[in-house]
Each structure stands twice: as structure tokens, then as C-alpha cells.
N, C-alpha and C positions, 0 to 999 in steps of 0.2 A: 568233240567237231575238229574234225581233221583241218591240218594249214589250206589246203586249196578252198575246202568250205568257208572258212573263216576269210579267204581272201574273196569269194564270191559276195560273200555278205557285204564285205567293206564296198566292193566296187559298185554294188547295189545301192549302197547309201551314197555316192557320190566320192568315194577316195580316189583321187587319179593314182596315187603312187600302187594301191592295191590293184587296181586295173592295168596299169602296166608289167605289175610283176607278175600277174593272174596270165596276161597275153604271152609275155616273156617264156612262164613255164609250159607254155602247150606249143610254142613255135616250131622247134626243132623237131619235134615228133609229129605235129601236122605236114611240115617240109618234108621230112623221110618219108609219109605217106604217099604226098602229092607226088614226090619223084620214084616210088614206085608203081603210081598207076598210071603217071603221063610218060614217063621216061625221059623227058627234056627236061635239064635244069631250068631254062629259063621260063617254060610252062608251067613248073613246080613253083618257081617264086612267084610269077604271077596269082597262080591258085593259092597258095599260101597266105597273100597278103588279102586276096577276096576273102577267104575263109576267115581269116582273124578278125577281117571288118565284120563280117558277119554274126560271128560270136559275141563279138562287143555289141555290137548292136541288138543281138536277139538274147541278151544276157539275162534281160528280164523273163523270159519264156523258159529258163531252165529251172524246172521243178525240185530237183533233187532225189527223182526217184532213182536215178541212177548216178555213178560217180561223176563228178565234172568231167573229168579225161573222156570218159566214155561217150557223154553228151559231145564234147567237141569232136569226136572221132566220127560220130554218127552224122554229125553236121559237115563234117570234111567229106566223110565219103558218098555223101548225099550229092554235095557241088561236084566232086570229082568224077562219080558217074554220069551226071549230067553234061560234065564239059568234055567227058571222053567221047559223048554220043555225038557230038556238035562235030 
């Protein structure tokens, strides 16, 4: 089991430290994607926070069919595309 998958399992089990580490492990990548798609640092920061909340609240829906980072990027991309349309 990969380190991220282990963190996901521990976070799902209620381990707050694992959840914190999991979020921190993807936060910079999510911000980078948000900045590339939205171009404005403040908008990217806001979107990153919204995406990370969405990742945390929907962690139970992660099935493991793809890598955790792939799932996070899909969640992020969907959110950012919706944000750009507004």
C-alpha cells in the first residue's frame, strides 16, 4: 500500500493527524493548478481552500480506482472549470 493510500485509510478511520498530512501533501499542487487556471493569486487561494474542503468532506467517496492525487486533481479541475464559467 502506498504512503498516500495509507494516509487515506487512516484519515477515513478518524485520524486527524493523517487527514492534516494528507491535505498538506496535495495543497501546493492544488494551488498550482488553480493559479494556472484562474491566473489571479487571490482567486487561486480562495479556490484552493474550497477544493481542499471538498476533498476532506468527500474523502469517503474516494474508491481507490485511481491514485489519490489523480482523484484530487479531478475534483480540483471540476471545481475550477465551474469557477471559470461564473
